[in-house]
N, C-alpha and C positions, 0 to 999 in steps of 0.2 A: 565516690571508694566503694570497693566491692571488699568483703571480708570472709575467708575459707570456714565456712559455721563449722561443717567437719574434722577442722587442724582444732576451732575454739572448743567443740566439745570434747576433743580428745586432748584436750591440755589440761580442762575441769577436771576428765575424769582420772586423768594422771597425779591430780593435787591433791592436798591432804584437805581429807572429807571434810567440810563443812560441819555445824556452821562457824564461822568465824569470827569472832570479836575482837575489838580493838577496848584496851587496855591503857585508859593513860594512866603514866607512871607519876604523875605531878611535876615538878621543876628536875625530877629523872629523862622525863618523856615518854613516852607513848611504846607500849608493844603490840599486837596484831598477834593471836594464838589459833591454834584451833585443837581439836581433841589435846590438850595439855603440852603438844610442841609450840614451840615462840616459830615465826614465821616471816616476821620481819619486825625490826625494832627504828623508835625516834631517838635520837637519844641525849641529853645533854648537850651541850643548850640546845632543845627543841622550839622548835617554831612554830606559830599557829599555823602556816605550810606544811610541815610532817605531821602534828597533828591530825590536820584534813584528813592529808595524804592514808594516813592509819588507820581511820575510819574509812577512807574513799574505799580506801581495799579490801575492808573484811565485810561490808557493802555489797561491794560489786558482787566479792567472790559470793554472798551467801543471793544474789539475788540473781546470776549470772543462769545457773540450769531453767529458773522457772522463766526467762524471757526468752531461751533457745530454744525451749519447745513451743514457746506461743509463738515468734517465729515461724519455726517450723507449720504452724499449725495456721496461720496465715497465709503462709505459703502455699499451701496446700490447698484454701479456700482459694486463693488465686489463679490457681489450676484447674479446682473446677471450675472455675468463671471460663477461661477460656474457654476451655471444653465445650464447656456449655453452649458458648457465642459461636465458635467452628462448628458445633454439627446445627444450629437455626443459620448459619450460614449458607451451610453447606443442603443443608432444608427447602431454603429460601423462605426462611420465617423468620418473623423476627421474635426473639424471644421475649418467655412473657414475664414483666416485674417479677412474678412473685416464686418464678424460679431464680431466679438470680438473686434472691432475698435470701430461699432460703439455700443457696451452696453457700451463700457466705456469713450464716446468720453464726454460725459456730465463731469465725475471729471475732466475734466485739460480746462471745462468749466466754473464753478462755480471759484467767483465770478475773473474772469481774465475780466472781459466787452469781453472777444473775441466770 
């Protein structure tokens, strides 16, 4: 499966800004809100699945910008690795492990706080 990340990023930008949150309304259902706007509702009689869907919608919207940034960083690091490998091959020598590690080090640091 391939995802058009540019389209997905544009959809994130066009959506109501986060953070989004799920507000359970007891027996009345659940509401996902952002910036005072109701985004979607799961109305009475709400099922466990509808509550889970509302919770997921809010969590996914909040996580998606960071996930897209992490994926972009990983792809950039991978591109650097391919560049190093192509250069090594064209020069007739093997790439040094420290160079490869340095090229991809940022991928492991993104979002990890380390």
